Structures are given as structure tokens and as C-alpha cells.
C-alpha positions as CSV (number, residue, x, y, z in Angstrom):
1,M,-52.3,-108.9,-86.8
2,N,-48.4,-109.6,-88.1
3,S,-49.0,-106.9,-90.5
4,F,-49.3,-104.5,-87.7
5,S,-46.5,-101.9,-87.1
6,S,-45.7,-100.5,-84.1
7,R,-46.4,-96.8,-85.8
8,R,-49.7,-94.7,-83.4
9,I,-51.1,-92.9,-86.0
10,A,-54.4,-90.4,-85.1
11,H,-56.7,-88.8,-87.1
12,L,-58.6,-86.0,-85.9
13,D,-62.0,-84.9,-87.6
14,M,-63.8,-82.3,-86.1
15,D,-67.1,-82.4,-85.5
16,M,-69.5,-81.5,-87.3
17,F,-67.3,-78.0,-87.9
18,F,-69.3,-75.1,-89.9
19,A,-72.1,-76.2,-87.7
20,G,-70.4,-76.3,-84.7
21,V,-68.6,-72.9,-85.2
22,E,-72.0,-71.6,-86.0
23,L,-73.7,-72.9,-83.2
24,L,-70.9,-70.7,-80.8
25,R,-72.4,-67.9,-82.9
26,Y,-75.9,-68.6,-82.1
27,P,-76.1,-71.0,-79.1
28,E,-79.7,-70.8,-78.4
29,L,-80.1,-73.3,-81.8
30,R,-78.4,-76.2,-80.3
31,G,-80.6,-79.0,-79.7
32,L,-82.4,-77.8,-83.7
33,P,-81.8,-79.0,-86.6
34,V,-79.6,-76.7,-88.8
35,V,-78.7,-76.6,-92.1
36,V,-76.0,-74.5,-93.1
37,G,-75.8,-73.1,-97.3
38,G,-76.9,-70.9,-100.0
39,R,-76.4,-67.9,-99.9
40,A,-75.1,-64.3,-97.5
41,V,-79.2,-63.4,-98.2
42,Y,-80.3,-65.9,-95.6
43,Q,-78.5,-64.7,-93.0
44,P,-80.0,-64.0,-89.5
45,E,-82.0,-60.8,-88.5
46,T,-81.6,-59.7,-85.3
47,L,-85.1,-58.3,-84.1
48,P,-85.7,-55.3,-81.3
49,D,-85.8,-56.8,-78.6
50,G,-82.3,-58.6,-79.4
51,S,-84.1,-61.7,-80.8
52,R,-82.9,-62.8,-83.7
53,K,-85.1,-64.5,-86.5
54,F,-83.6,-67.0,-88.6
55,F,-85.3,-68.3,-92.0
56,R,-86.3,-71.9,-92.8
57,L,-85.2,-74.2,-95.3
58,R,-88.4,-74.2,-96.8
59,E,-88.0,-70.5,-98.1
60,Y,-85.2,-71.3,-99.5
61,S,-85.2,-70.9,-103.7
62,G,-82.5,-72.0,-105.4
63,R,-80.0,-74.6,-106.5
64,G,-77.5,-74.3,-103.9
65,V,-75.7,-77.2,-102.2
66,V,-75.7,-78.5,-98.3
67,T,-72.6,-77.3,-97.0
68,T,-73.0,-79.1,-93.6
69,S,-75.7,-79.9,-91.0
70,T,-76.1,-80.7,-87.5
71,Y,-76.6,-84.7,-86.0
72,E,-80.2,-83.1,-85.8
73,A,-80.8,-82.1,-89.0
74,R,-78.9,-85.3,-90.4
75,T,-82.1,-87.6,-88.7
76,L,-84.0,-86.1,-90.7
77,G,-82.1,-87.2,-93.7
78,V,-80.4,-83.8,-95.0
79,F,-76.4,-84.2,-95.2
80,S,-74.1,-82.3,-97.0
81,A,-73.5,-82.3,-100.5
82,M,-77.2,-82.9,-100.8
83,G,-79.0,-79.7,-102.8
84,L,-80.4,-77.6,-100.8
85,M,-84.4,-77.7,-102.2
86,K,-84.8,-81.3,-101.6
87,S,-83.9,-81.0,-98.1
88,A,-86.6,-78.6,-97.8
89,Q,-89.0,-81.2,-98.6
90,L,-87.3,-84.1,-96.2
91,A,-86.7,-80.9,-93.4
92,P,-89.2,-78.3,-94.0
93,E,-89.0,-76.3,-90.5
94,A,-84.9,-76.9,-90.1
95,I,-82.5,-73.4,-89.7
96,L,-80.8,-72.2,-92.8
97,L,-77.5,-70.1,-91.9
98,P,-74.9,-69.3,-95.0
99,A,-71.6,-70.9,-94.6
100,N,-69.0,-67.9,-93.5
101,F,-65.3,-69.7,-94.6
102,D,-63.7,-66.6,-92.6
103,S,-64.9,-67.8,-89.4
104,Y,-64.3,-71.7,-90.1
105,R,-60.7,-71.1,-91.4
106,H,-59.8,-68.7,-87.5
107,Y,-61.7,-72.0,-85.7
108,S,-59.4,-74.1,-88.0
109,R,-56.3,-72.6,-87.1
110,L,-57.3,-72.5,-83.5
111,F,-57.9,-76.2,-83.1
112,K,-54.6,-76.9,-85.0
113,Q,-52.2,-74.8,-82.7
114,A,-53.8,-76.3,-80.0
115,V,-52.7,-79.9,-81.4
116,A,-48.9,-78.5,-82.5
117,N,-48.5,-77.7,-78.6
118,I,-49.3,-81.3,-77.7
119,A,-48.0,-83.5,-80.6
120,P,-46.4,-81.2,-83.0
121,L,-46.1,-84.1,-86.1
122,I,-49.2,-82.9,-87.9
123,E,-50.1,-83.7,-91.7
124,N,-52.7,-81.0,-92.6
125,R,-56.2,-82.6,-94.6
126,G,-58.6,-80.2,-94.5
127,I,-60.3,-77.3,-92.8
128,D,-61.9,-79.6,-90.5
129,E,-59.0,-82.7,-89.9
130,I,-55.3,-83.7,-89.8
131,Y,-53.4,-87.1,-89.2
132,I,-51.1,-86.9,-85.9
133,D,-48.5,-89.3,-85.9
134,L,-47.8,-90.4,-81.7
135,T,-45.2,-93.0,-82.7
136,H,-42.4,-91.3,-80.2
137,H,-44.6,-89.4,-77.5
138,S,-43.9,-91.7,-74.3
139,E,-47.6,-90.8,-72.9
140,D,-50.9,-93.7,-72.5
141,T,-52.2,-93.5,-76.1
142,E,-55.7,-93.3,-74.7
143,A,-54.1,-90.3,-72.3
144,L,-52.3,-88.6,-74.7
145,A,-56.0,-88.9,-77.2
146,Q,-58.1,-87.3,-73.8
147,Q,-55.2,-84.3,-73.5
148,I,-55.2,-83.5,-77.3
149,K,-58.9,-83.4,-77.3
150,H,-59.9,-81.4,-73.6
151,A,-56.9,-78.9,-75.4
152,V,-59.1,-78.7,-78.9
153,Q,-61.9,-78.0,-76.6
154,A,-60.6,-75.6,-74.5
155,A,-58.8,-73.4,-77.8
156,T,-62.4,-73.5,-79.8
157,G,-65.3,-74.5,-77.6
158,L,-66.1,-77.3,-80.0
159,S,-65.3,-81.3,-79.8
160,C,-63.5,-83.9,-82.1
161,S,-63.3,-87.4,-82.8
162,I,-60.0,-89.2,-82.9
163,G,-59.1,-92.3,-84.1
164,I,-55.9,-94.2,-83.6
165,A,-54.4,-97.1,-85.5
166,P,-50.7,-98.1,-86.4
167,N,-51.9,-96.6,-90.1
168,K,-53.5,-93.6,-91.6
169,L,-55.5,-95.8,-93.6
170,L,-56.9,-97.2,-90.5
171,A,-57.0,-93.6,-88.3
172,K,-59.8,-92.1,-90.5
173,I,-62.6,-94.8,-90.3
174,A,-61.6,-95.1,-86.7
175,S,-62.5,-91.6,-86.0
176,D,-65.7,-92.2,-87.8
177,L,-66.8,-95.0,-85.9
178,D,-68.2,-93.4,-82.5
179,K,-69.2,-90.2,-83.2
180,P,-69.3,-87.4,-81.6
181,N,-67.4,-86.9,-79.3
182,G,-65.1,-89.8,-79.4
183,L,-61.8,-91.8,-78.8
184,T,-61.5,-94.9,-81.1
185,I,-58.0,-97.2,-80.9
186,I,-57.7,-100.0,-83.4
187,D,-54.9,-102.5,-82.3
188,A,-54.4,-106.0,-83.8
189,E,-56.4,-107.6,-81.4
190,N,-59.7,-105.4,-82.4
191,F,-59.1,-104.9,-85.5
192,T,-61.2,-108.5,-87.0
193,G,-64.0,-106.8,-84.3
194,R,-64.1,-103.4,-85.2
195,I,-62.8,-103.2,-88.8
196,W,-63.8,-106.8,-91.1
197,P,-67.9,-106.4,-90.3
198,L,-67.7,-102.9,-91.4
199,K,-68.7,-101.8,-95.1
200,A,-66.5,-101.7,-97.4
201,S,-67.1,-98.2,-98.5
202,K,-66.4,-96.9,-95.0
203,I,-62.7,-97.4,-97.3
204,N,-61.2,-94.2,-97.7
205,G,-61.4,-94.7,-101.8
206,I,-64.0,-96.7,-102.8
207,G,-66.4,-94.7,-103.7
208,P,-70.5,-95.7,-104.2
209,K,-70.0,-96.9,-107.5
210,A,-67.5,-99.5,-106.2
211,A,-69.2,-100.6,-103.8
212,K,-71.9,-101.2,-105.7
213,K,-70.1,-102.8,-108.4
214,L,-68.5,-105.1,-105.0
215,A,-72.1,-105.5,-104.0
216,T,-72.8,-107.7,-107.5
217,L,-70.5,-110.3,-106.6
218,N,-71.4,-110.6,-103.1
219,I,-69.0,-108.6,-100.9
220,H,-70.3,-105.7,-98.9
221,T,-67.7,-105.9,-95.9
222,I,-64.3,-105.4,-95.5
223,A,-64.3,-108.7,-94.1
224,E,-66.2,-110.0,-97.0
225,L,-63.6,-108.4,-99.8
226,A,-60.0,-109.6,-97.2
227,Q,-61.5,-112.9,-98.4
228,T,-61.9,-112.4,-101.8
229,D,-59.5,-114.4,-104.2
230,A,-57.7,-111.7,-106.0
231,S,-58.2,-113.4,-109.5
232,L,-61.9,-112.4,-109.1
233,L,-60.9,-108.7,-108.0
234,Q,-58.4,-108.4,-111.2
235,E,-60.8,-109.2,-113.7
236,N,-63.5,-107.1,-112.3
237,F,-61.0,-103.7,-111.3
238,G,-57.6,-104.2,-113.1
239,L,-54.5,-105.0,-111.2
240,S,-53.7,-102.3,-109.2
241,Y,-56.6,-101.6,-107.8
242,A,-57.5,-104.8,-106.9
243,H,-53.9,-105.2,-105.3
244,W,-55.1,-102.0,-103.2
245,L,-58.2,-103.5,-102.3
246,L,-56.5,-106.2,-101.0
247,E,-53.9,-104.4,-99.3
248,V,-56.6,-102.2,-96.9
249,A,-59.2,-105.0,-96.6
250,H,-56.6,-106.2,-94.2
251,G,-55.7,-102.9,-92.9
252,R,-52.2,-102.4,-95.0
253,D,-51.8,-98.9,-95.5
254,N,-47.3,-97.4,-95.2
255,R,-47.9,-94.0,-96.2
256,P,-46.2,-91.6,-93.8
257,V,-47.5,-89.0,-91.9
258,V,-46.2,-85.9,-94.2
259,T,-45.5,-83.1,-92.1
260,F,-43.5,-80.4,-94.3
261,S,-44.1,-80.8,-97.8
262,T,-44.4,-78.3,-100.8
263,P,-47.4,-79.1,-102.2
264,K,-47.8,-79.7,-105.9
265,S,-50.4,-78.8,-106.5
266,M,-54.9,-78.4,-104.7
267,S,-57.8,-79.9,-106.0
268,R,-61.6,-80.5,-104.9
269,E,-63.5,-83.0,-106.0
270,T,-67.6,-84.5,-105.7
271,T,-68.6,-87.6,-105.9
272,F,-72.1,-87.8,-107.0
273,E,-74.7,-89.7,-105.5
274,R,-75.7,-90.8,-109.0
275,D,-74.2,-90.7,-112.5
276,M,-74.6,-87.3,-113.7
277,H,-75.2,-86.2,-117.6
278,A,-73.6,-82.8,-119.1
279,R,-76.9,-82.1,-120.4
280,K,-79.3,-83.5,-118.8
281,D,-78.1,-82.1,-115.1
282,K,-76.4,-78.9,-117.1
283,A,-77.2,-76.0,-113.8
284,R,-76.5,-78.4,-111.3
285,L,-73.0,-79.5,-113.1
286,S,-72.5,-75.7,-113.0
287,E,-73.3,-74.7,-109.4
288,V,-70.7,-77.5,-107.9
289,F,-68.6,-77.2,-111.4
290,T,-68.2,-73.3,-109.7
291,A,-68.0,-73.9,-106.2
292,L,-65.1,-76.6,-106.8
293,C,-63.2,-74.0,-108.9
294,E,-64.2,-71.5,-105.5
295,R,-63.0,-74.0,-102.8
296,V,-59.5,-74.2,-105.1
297,A,-58.9,-70.9,-105.2
298,E,-59.9,-70.8,-101.3
299,D,-57.5,-73.2,-100.6
300,L,-54.6,-71.5,-102.5
301,Q,-55.5,-68.3,-100.7
302,H,-55.5,-69.2,-97.2
303,K,-52.0,-71.1,-97.2
304,G,-50.5,-68.6,-99.8
305,Y,-49.9,-70.2,-103.1
306,V,-50.5,-69.3,-106.5
307,G,-50.3,-71.3,-109.8
308,R,-50.4,-71.4,-113.4
309,T,-51.6,-74.8,-114.9
310,V,-55.2,-75.5,-114.2
311,G,-56.9,-79.0,-114.8
312,I,-60.0,-81.0,-114.3
313,K,-60.5,-84.9,-114.0
314,I,-63.6,-86.3,-114.7
315,K,-64.4,-90.2,-114.0
316,Y,-67.2,-91.7,-116.1
317,H,-69.8,-93.9,-115.5
318,D,-67.6,-96.9,-115.8
319,F,-64.4,-95.9,-114.0
320,R,-62.6,-94.7,-116.9
321,T,-60.7,-91.5,-115.9
322,A,-60.0,-88.1,-118.0
323,T,-57.5,-85.1,-117.3
324,R,-57.6,-82.2,-119.3
325,D,-54.7,-79.1,-117.8
326,L,-54.2,-75.9,-119.4
327,S,-51.4,-73.9,-118.4
328,L,-51.7,-69.7,-117.9
329,P,-49.5,-67.1,-118.8
330,H,-49.3,-65.8,-115.6
331,Y,-49.7,-67.1,-112.0
332,T,-52.4,-66.9,-109.8
333,N,-55.2,-68.0,-106.8
334,D,-58.7,-66.5,-108.2
335,S,-61.5,-67.9,-108.3
336,A,-62.6,-66.2,-111.7
337,A,-59.8,-67.3,-113.8
338,I,-59.5,-70.5,-112.3
339,R,-63.1,-71.3,-113.2
340,R,-62.4,-69.7,-117.1
341,A,-59.5,-72.3,-117.5
342,A,-61.0,-75.3,-116.1
343,G,-63.9,-74.2,-118.7
344,E,-61.7,-74.3,-121.1
345,C,-60.6,-77.8,-119.7
346,L,-63.7,-79.3,-120.1
347,K,-64.6,-78.3,-123.8
348,R,-61.8,-81.4,-124.6
349,V,-63.3,-84.2,-122.5
350,S,-66.7,-86.2,-124.1
351,L,-69.1,-85.1,-121.9
352,D,-71.4,-87.1,-123.7
353,Q,-71.4,-90.1,-121.4
354,H,-72.4,-90.3,-118.2
355,F,-69.7,-89.7,-115.0
356,R,-69.7,-89.7,-111.0
357,L,-66.7,-87.6,-110.4
358,L,-65.8,-84.0,-111.4
359,G,-62.6,-82.3,-110.4
360,V,-61.0,-79.0,-110.1
361,K,-57.1,-78.6,-109.8
362,V,-54.0,-76.0,-109.5
363,T,-50.8,-77.3,-110.5
364,T,-47.4,-75.3,-110.9
365,L,-47.2,-74.0,-107.2
366,V,-44.8,-71.1,-106.4
367,R,-45.8,-68.8,-102.5
368,E,-47.5,-65.6,-104.1
369,E,-45.4,-63.6,-101.6
370,D,-42.4,-65.0,-104.1
371,V,-44.2,-63.4,-107.5
372,E,-45.0,-60.4,-105.7
373,A,-41.1,-59.7,-105.5
374,Q,-41.0,-60.4,-109.0
375,Q,-43.7,-58.6,-110.6
376,P,-47.6,-58.2,-110.1
377,L,-49.4,-60.7,-109.8
378,Q,-52.3,-61.2,-112.5
379,A,-55.4,-62.7,-111.2
380,S,-56.9,-63.4,-114.5
381,L,-56.4,-65.5,-117.4
382,F,-57.3,-62.9,-120.2
383,N,-54.8,-59.6,-118.8
């Protein structure tokens, strides 16, 4: 396709990362359905003979959600963000392990440093995924990717999947096509053969609601989306989103790999499997909302930032979006302070309608060390 550039962009995604780290710690669980999630009380017990006693998913009680699961658990229908009680119905004998984020962050640093030693132009996209700009490397694409995969395996004992394409959009799709331990290269020659037959929802940015709406227009695959008349998409999605849909369906994405940017904000959001209601789904939403605030706080702490503005985002069932924010008297990266401020923001939006997405963000960021040099860090909204 003549729209393809000469860039070589890789998306590296660690395979079932959290579960993989746990299997390094508990190798006897390899090949078994394992679910990570729940509270620390579900920590395995070491018996007098040195063996371990693990909790089973059927023993779980509470409103927690799955952090991740092994591929064996996924074949039973257990996936991340699913309620643990629902998961227990599908896989009652699966092993349950509590999450250990300190360990995950350690292995995250290890794999990213291993990649940086080979290809330093990296965009950090989270604890278990990165983009890599390989454009100016002279090595053969497949050989270079294999070198990176071997380096990650040597540094962590874990496998990863890599997708390589002319842009970030296609690289991210490609990294998921041949998991686990996959290597997929997308170019002008195989684009229509490998990308167009995929479901439209494989494109990052087309969520369940948008995919459902596309299906009502008899648009199911990326190929069908690419061949849709622009006016039909505009009538149903608006001018801006319709233009984006057509661009990505043809594999066009000009976003650069951003390697040295100072973040303007840090956020976490989740798209629900079904539309939620504040009153009917209060318990589940409270759990998810608190978890989002905790994850944002962890991101800030891990990267050494504090912020003064907390915001929330809600996307309603009809795709309308509402945002609210609140400026704090002091900088913070404390999860409880973020939760309180985000809760105040929620009071200022309409919650009588169903919604499909909930997000929390912190903006007005500065380095924590810069604040500490001027004044003691105030971790609480009400100090």
C-alpha cells in the first residue's frame, strides 16, 4: 500500500506478564489454570515438608476482579477485569494468587533495560508493553526482533510477543496475532491478508459499544470498515471519529514514538463489558473506581511524579463524554487523596444514565523531588 511509510515500529507486549512473574516464583504451577487477583489473605502457605498449599478460586469470597490469568485459565473463559466470583463459577479449581505489584515493577524494569541495551528509542506504554523505533537500525527486521526477544528472555525468564509494522497502530495489532512468544511483521504486501480479515474491534480505539454499532451497519471486519462510505460513518459516529475510523482501517497512523516527553497527566480507565448504572451496580463500581485511583497513584509513585489536579471521565451509553476536575491545595500521589478528590468530581456529573467507561486522571504534574526541595509533600486533600 502506498500509504505505508519506511518506518519500522515495534510493539513489544509481555506474555501474560503478571501471571508469568508468579510462575517464576511458583514453577510447580506451570501448565495449570492460574488466576491473579484478590486480597493478600490468599497468599500461598508453605507447609512443614516444604511444599505449598494454594487457594482455589472456588474458595474466594468478595467483589474483586481478575488482574490476569494464565492461558490455561483463559481457555476456561477467565479473563482480566472479570469478577472473581463469576470466574469461580467457570473455573472453580483454578489456583488463586494475590497480585504482587512490587515484583511486577521489578521485572518491568528488567525487560525494558534489556530492550534499551539493543534499541534505545523506546516509548513506555505501561508496566508490560513498549513501542520501539527500529527505523534507523541496519539489521534485518526479523533478526533484530529475535535478538530483542532473546534479551528479554535472558533478563527475566519470561517470553514476549513483538509486532513490527510501519506505524504504532499496526504494530500493536500485530503483537497480539501470534501470542504467546510471537513475532509478526506487517508490511505493504501482507497488510490486506493479515489485517483486513480481523474484526474491527481489534483496532485499539474501537471498543465494544462502537463495534456493536458498526455491526448494526453490517460492518464486522476491518476490510468492511475500510470499504464503507464516509458519509455513512459520519451519520452514525460524527465527522471526527468517522475520519479516524477510515484512516485506521487503511492502516494509516502518523503518531511518532515518543521517547523523552514529560507527562502532562497520568490516567487509568476501564471500559465495561456491559453498560453500568450508578445505583444498580454500586458495589462493583465502587470497587473499580477505587482500583483505578490506586493504579494512578502507583503510576505516579513509580515514575516519581505528584499532581495537583484530579479528574474523572465518564462515557455514556450514547457515546457522550463528561469530564470534571478538581484542583487540590497541595501536590499528591496518595491513592486515598486521589480517591476523595475523584469522588468529589463524580458528584458533579449526571449518574442517572447508563455508562460504558470510567476513568481517573491526575494532571498538573511535577517531579516529586522538586516539590520536596521546596516544601514537605502534602499527601492528603484535607491536610
